[in-house]
C-alpha positions in Angstrom: 12.1 -32.3 23.3 13.5 -28.8 23.5 16.7 -27.7 21.8 20.1 -28.1 23.6 21.2 -24.7 25.0 24.4 -23.7 26.6 25.5 -20.4 28.0 28.5 -18.9 26.2 28.9 -15.9 28.5 26.6 -13.2 30.0 23.5 -12.9 27.8 24.9 -15.0 24.9 23.5 -18.5 24.4 24.4 -21.2 21.9 22.8 -24.2 20.3 25.7 -26.4 19.2 25.9 -27.6 15.6 24.0 -30.9 15.2 22.3 -32.8 12.4 22.6 -30.9 9.1 23.4 -27.5 10.7 26.4 -26.0 9.0 27.2 -23.6 12.0 26.0 -23.2 15.6 23.1 -20.9 16.4 23.8 -18.1 18.8 21.1 -16.1 20.7 21.5 -12.8 22.6 18.9 -13.1 25.4 18.3 -11.8 29.0 18.0 -15.2 30.6 17.8 -18.5 28.9 15.6 -18.7 25.8 12.6 -21.0 26.1 13.8 -24.3 24.5 10.5 -25.0 22.6 10.1 -21.4 21.3 9.3 -21.7 17.6 11.6 -18.7 16.9 14.5 -20.7 18.4 13.8 -23.5 16.0 13.9 -21.0 13.2 17.4 -19.9 14.2 18.4 -23.5 14.0 16.9 -23.8 10.5 18.8 -20.7 9.4 22.0 -22.5 10.4 21.3 -24.9 7.5 21.7 -22.3 4.8 24.4 -23.1 2.2 27.5 -20.9 2.7 26.5 -19.6 6.1 29.5 -18.3 8.1 30.3 -18.6 11.8 26.8 -18.5 13.4 23.1 -18.1 12.7 22.3 -15.2 15.1 19.2 -14.0 16.9 19.1 -10.6 18.5 17.4 -10.0 22.0 14.1 -8.9 20.4 13.8 -12.1 18.3 10.4 -13.7 17.7 8.8 -15.9 15.1 8.8 -14.7 11.5 8.6 -16.1 8.0 11.5 -18.5 7.5 13.9 -16.5 9.6 12.9 -15.2 13.0 12.4 -11.5 13.2 15.6 -10.4 14.9 17.6 -12.9 12.8 21.0 -12.3 11.2 22.9 -14.6 8.9 26.0 -13.8 6.8 26.9 -16.1 3.9 29.8 -16.2 1.5 29.2 -13.6 -1.1 30.0 -16.0 -4.0 29.2 -19.5 -2.8 26.5 -18.8 -0.3 22.7 -18.6 -0.6 20.3 -15.7 -0.5 16.9 -16.3 1.1 14.0 -13.9 0.6 12.7 -15.1 4.0 15.9 -13.7 5.5 14.9 -10.3 4.3 11.1 -10.5 4.8 8.1 -9.2 3.0 8.5 -5.5 4.0 11.9 -5.0 2.2 13.8 -2.2 3.9 11.3 -1.7 6.6 13.3 0.9 8.6 13.2 3.8 10.9 14.6 7.4 10.8 15.0 10.0 13.5 14.6 13.7 12.8 15.7 16.3 15.3 14.4 19.8 15.7 15.6 22.9 17.5 12.5 23.0 19.7 12.0 22.0 23.3 9.1 19.6 23.8 7.7 20.9 27.1 6.1 24.1 25.8 4.4 22.1 23.1 2.6 19.7 25.3 -0.7 21.6 25.2 -0.5 21.4 21.4 0.0 17.7 21.1 -3.5 16.9 19.9 -3.2 19.6 17.2 0.2 18.4 16.1 -1.0 14.8 15.9 -4.0 15.8 13.9 -1.8 17.8 11.5 0.5 14.9 10.9 -2.5 12.5 10.6 -4.0 14.7 7.9 -0.7 15.2 5.9 0.7 11.6 5.9 -1.7 8.9 4.6 -1.7 5.9 6.9 -3.4 2.5 7.1 -3.9 -0.5 5.0 -3.8 0.4 1.3 -3.0 4.1 2.1 -2.2 6.0 -1.1 -2.3 9.4 -2.8 0.3 11.3 -0.8 1.6 12.3 -4.2 0.0 12.1 -7.6 0.3 8.6 -9.1 3.8 8.0 -10.4 4.3 7.6 -14.1 6.2 4.5 -15.2 9.3 6.7 -15.8 9.1 8.3 -12.4 8.7 5.0 -10.7 11.8 3.6 -12.5 13.7 6.7 -11.2 12.5 6.1 -7.6 13.6 2.4 -7.8 17.1 3.4 -8.9 17.7 6.7 -7.0 16.0 6.0 -3.7 16.1 8.9 -1.2 17.9 11.1 -3.7 14.8 11.2 -5.9 12.7 12.6 -3.0 15.4 15.1 -1.9 15.8 16.4 -5.5 12.0 17.1 -5.5 12.1 19.2 -2.3 11.4 16.6 0.4 14.7 17.0 2.2 18.0 18.8 2.5 20.4 18.4 -0.3 23.5 16.5 0.8 22.8 16.1 4.5 19.7 13.9 4.3 21.3 11.5 1.8 24.6 11.3 3.7 22.7 10.4 6.9 20.9 7.5 5.4 22.4 4.0 5.5 24.0 3.3 2.1 23.4 6.9 1.2 19.7 6.1 0.9 20.3 4.0 -2.2 21.4 0.4 -2.8 23.4 -0.1 -6.0 22.5 -2.8 -8.5 18.8 -2.1 -8.5 17.0 -3.3 -11.6 13.5 -1.8 -12.1 12.8 -4.2 -14.9 13.1 -7.1 -12.4 10.2 -5.7 -10.4 7.0 -7.3 -11.6 4.0 -5.5 -13.1 1.8 -6.1 -10.0 4.5 -4.7 -7.7 4.9 -1.6 -9.9 1.2 -1.0 -9.9 1.1 -1.2 -6.1 4.0 1.1 -5.7 2.9 3.8 -8.2 0.3 5.2 -5.8 1.9 4.5 -2.3 5.0 6.7 -2.2 4.9 8.9 0.9 2.5 6.7 2.9 2.8 5.1 6.3 1.0 1.8 6.0 -0.3 -0.1 9.0 0.7 -2.6 11.6 3.7 -1.7 13.6 4.5 1.3 11.3 4.2 4.7 12.9 5.0 8.4 12.9 5.9 9.5 16.4 6.7 12.8 18.1 9.2 12.2 21.0 11.0 14.1 23.7 14.6 13.4 24.5 13.9 12.3 28.0 17.4 11.4 29.1 20.9 11.7 27.6 23.1 8.7 28.5 26.3 9.7 26.7 26.7 13.4 26.4 29.6 13.4 23.9 27.9 11.1 21.4 24.5 12.8 21.9 26.1 16.1 21.0 27.7 14.5 17.9 24.2 13.3 16.9 22.7 16.8 17.6 20.6 15.6 20.6 19.9 17.5 23.8 17.7 16.9 26.9 14.1 18.0 26.4 14.4 18.2 22.6 11.5 17.6 20.3 12.3 14.9 17.8 10.3 12.5 15.6 10.6 9.0 14.2 9.2 7.5 11.1 9.0 3.7 10.9 7.8 2.3 7.5 9.0 0.4 4.5 8.5 -0.5 0.9 4.7 -0.9 1.2 2.9 -3.1 -1.3 5.7 -2.9 -3.8 8.2 -4.7 -1.5 5.6 -7.2 -0.3 4.9 -8.2 -3.9 8.6 -8.4 -4.8 9.1 -10.9 -1.9 6.0 -12.8 -2.8 7.0 -13.1 -6.5 10.5 -14.3 -5.5 9.3 -16.9 -3.1 6.9 -18.3 -5.6 9.7 -18.6 -8.2 12.2 -20.2 -5.8 9.8 -22.7 -4.3 9.9 -24.6 -7.6 13.7 -24.6 -7.9 15.1 -25.9 -4.7 16.1 -29.4 -6.0 17.6 -27.8 -9.1 20.1 -25.9 -6.9 21.5 -29.0 -5.4 21.2 -31.3 -2.3 21.9 -28.6 0.3 18.9 -26.6 -1.0 16.6 -29.5 -1.4 17.4 -30.5 2.3 16.6 -27.1 3.8 14.4 -27.9 6.8 11.7 -25.3 6.2 10.1 -24.4 2.8 9.9 -20.8 4.0 13.7 -20.8 3.8 13.6 -21.2 0.0 16.9 -19.9 -1.3 19.0 -19.5 -4.4 22.8 -19.4 -4.8 23.9 -15.7 -4.6 25.6 -15.9 -8.0 22.8 -17.8 -9.8 20.5 -16.1 -12.3 17.7 -16.4 -9.7 19.9 -15.1 -6.8 21.0 -12.1 -8.8 17.5 -11.4 -10.0 16.1 -11.4 -6.5 18.9 -9.2 -5.1 18.4 -6.6 -7.9 14.6 -6.5 -7.4 15.2 -6.3 -3.6 17.6 -3.4 -4.1 14.9 -1.6 -6.1 12.3 -2.2 -3.4 14.8 -1.0 -0.8 15.3 2.2 -2.7 11.5 2.7 -2.9 11.4 2.4 0.9 14.1 5.1 1.4 12.3 7.4 -1.0 9.0 6.6 0.9 10.5 7.7 4.2 12.1 10.7 2.7 8.8 11.9 1.2 7.0 11.3 4.5 9.7 13.4 6.3 9.0 16.3 4.0 5.3 16.0 4.5 5.6 15.7 8.3 7.9 18.8 8.5 5.4 20.8 6.4 2.6 19.8 8.7 4.6 20.7 11.8 5.6 24.1 10.4 2.0 24.9 9.5 0.6 23.8 12.8 3.2 25.8 14.8 3.4 28.8 12.5 7.2 28.4 12.1 9.6 28.9 9.3 12.2 26.3 8.3 14.9 28.3 10.0 12.9 28.4 13.2 12.2 24.7 13.2 15.7 23.8 12.1 14.9 20.1 11.5 17.7 17.8 10.5 17.8 14.1 9.8 19.9 12.3 12.5 19.9 8.9 10.7 17.9 6.4 8.7 18.5 2.7 9.2 17.0 -0.3 7.5 15.8 -3.5 9.2 14.9 -5.9 6.4 17.7 -6.3 3.8 20.5 -8.5 2.5 23.6 -6.5 1.7 27.1 -7.2 0.4 29.6 -6.1 3.0 33.1 -6.9 4.0 33.7 -8.4 7.5 36.5 -10.2 9.3 35.9 -13.9 9.3 38.5 -16.2 11.0 41.1 -13.6 10.9 40.7 -12.3 7.3 38.5 -9.8 5.5 35.9 -11.5 3.4 33.1 -10.4 1.1 29.8 -11.6 2.6 26.1 -11.2 2.1 24.5 -10.2 5.4 20.8 -11.0 5.9 19.3 -8.7 8.6 15.7 -9.4 9.2 14.3 -7.3 12.0 17.9 -6.4 12.9 19.8 -3.1 12.5 23.3 -2.3 11.2 25.6 -1.2 14.1 29.0 -0.1 12.7 31.5 1.3 15.2 33.9 4.3 15.3 36.4 4.7 12.5 34.5 2.6 10.0 34.7 4.2 6.6 31.1 3.1 5.9 29.8 5.4 8.6 29.0 8.9 7.4 31.9 11.3 7.9 29.9 13.4 10.4 29.6 10.4 12.7 32.8 8.4 11.9 34.6 9.5 15.1 31.9 8.1 17.4 30.1 5.4 15.3 26.9 5.0 13.4 23.6 6.0 15.1 21.5 3.0 15.9 17.7 3.5 16.4 15.7 1.1 18.5 12.0 2.1 18.8 9.9 0.8 21.7 6.1 0.6 22.0 3.6 3.4 22.0 3.5 3.9 25.8 7.1 3.5 26.9 10.6 4.5 25.6 12.6 4.3 22.5 16.4 4.5 22.4 19.2 6.0 20.4 22.4 3.9 20.5 25.7 4.0 18.7 27.5 1.3 16.9 30.3 -0.4 18.8 33.4 -2.6 18.0 31.8 -5.6 19.6 29.2 -5.8 16.9 31.9 -6.2 14.3 33.4 -9.1 16.2 30.3 -10.9 17.3 27.3 -10.1 15.0 28.6 -9.0 11.6 27.9 -5.4 12.6 24.3 -6.0 13.7 22.1 -5.4 16.7 18.4 -5.4 17.8 15.9 -3.3 15.9 13.1 -2.8 18.4 11.2 -4.2 21.4 10.1 -7.4 19.9 6.6 -8.8 20.1 5.4 -10.8 23.1 1.9 -11.3 21.9 0.7 -12.1 18.4 -1.8 -9.7 16.9 -4.6 -12.1 17.6 -3.5 -12.5 21.2 -3.3 -8.7 21.6 -6.8 -8.3 20.2 -8.2 -10.8 22.8 -6.3 -9.1 25.6 -7.6 -5.7 24.6 -11.3 -6.7 24.6 -13.4 -4.2 26.7 -10.5 -1.7 26.8 -9.9 1.6 25.0 -6.1 1.5 24.4 -6.2 5.0 22.9 -7.8 6.4 26.1 -5.4 4.6 28.3 -2.4 6.1 26.3 -3.9 9.6 26.5 -4.3 9.3 30.2 -0.5 8.5 30.3 0.1 11.7 28.3 0.6 10.1 24.9 -1.7 11.5 22.1 -2.7 8.7 19.6 -4.5 8.8 16.3 -5.1 5.7 14.1 -7.2 4.8 11.1 -8.4 1.6 12.8 -9.0 1.0 16.5 -8.0 -2.6 16.0 -4.4 -1.4 15.1 -4.2 0.2 18.6 -5.3 -3.0 20.2 -2.8 -5.1 18.2 0.0 -2.6 19.0 -0.8 -2.0 22.6 2.3 -1.6 24.9 1.7 -5.0 26.5 2.1 -6.7 23.2 5.8 -5.9 23.2 8.8 -6.6 25.4 10.1 -3.7 27.5 12.7 -2.2 25.1 14.9 -1.0 27.9 15.6 -4.7 28.7 16.4 -5.3 25.0 18.9 -2.5 24.8 20.5 -3.5 28.1 21.3 -6.9 26.5 22.7 -5.1 23.4 24.9 -2.8 25.5 26.1 -5.6 27.8 27.1 -7.6 24.8 29.1 -4.7 23.3 26.9 -4.6 20.1 26.1 -0.9 20.7 26.4 1.8 23.4 23.4 3.7 24.9 23.2 7.4 23.9 19.7 8.7 24.7 16.2 7.6 25.8 13.2 9.1 24.0 9.7 9.4 25.5 6.6 9.2 23.2 4.4 12.3 23.0 2.1 11.7 20.0 1.7 8.7 17.8 0.1 8.3 14.3 -0.7 4.8 13.3 -2.4 3.2 10.3 
């Protein structure tokens, strides 16, 4: 039997609290969610977390994940709630950043193959990609795990001040403990800084195809026809291992934490009290992995800009590249939010969901505070991506969160079957998108049809007041693992 669904209003749906659920589940969706969707059941499972506040939430790009659905959001009481590694995910601080240039895209179309090849040669991509930098020494890795993006900027991979300011949390989560990161995780991270990875990670050249809010676009430094690029990647093998180690440790302890933990409906939701030794240990290791991810994207930014300057024969002053913003998708963060009329300290799990803070919020960089935080929602390789801006509705309805991408429609296995006999790369090139990948299977797994149309996702976000539309980006060249 499917789950009971009722429409709250517009594109917002609710599964009322029942059984052992501590709160209702709410889903943002264009049209009613499919009642027997396994991702919907996962949202209900999340509603069983000890200390969860108001609702278990699913963004309009939600689909099945590990424990939490991808696109899931849950805020718990910062002292009496639970932290669940499944609510963060294996790729800790998987995130996306947008870099703007002073160039117009149209004159560069004849050079797209050259530019893609330059980026492909400079930024290692693919499963196990490594050696963008010399292997980090134990001391250097500890510094990365504490300093995050600041470590990379200090070594010439970004602009002092600006790049750090335009990262969520300043490119560094406090409370990171490198000693809490296991030996295997440190080994994996020591050679992977500055690498793209595989799967849905990408480095993409885009054109600003359409400006939808002129004032906010100007505040973000965007104009029609502009050449920009996105980097989507995370904490690589280091973050994956941190999550794996935490899950293995917590799986043995659920009964020890009390009946609410023992009764969690899915072992993939294994959790610990936030203020327990195990909860604090996970959060400090997670923060270290998040900092690795910010450093990783910052190094790749420096490598990509070097590749573009060489390929185009331009100086830094002529390219005039600047980071617009960097947001993370997979993280649990301590924040203050209004709950039932008063400010409360909460721990917000965002798994495949993006922070979306509105105008005037002191946590938004000063350069954007008047308009709100940039929100980046990439699409697939063949269609659009969107730049949005945080809005007050997100603070009321979703703990300052919104969608993070298009959301998968097909599993990777289903996409491979659908792509048999086709050349996805050739199809994209015929559409005017240059594509390079280490593995042709990645292109099949990531083909456009494997994803929802991101324009429909952001339409739900905008209608719900979680963010406002600023600009639409058109893909020009994509580098995949």
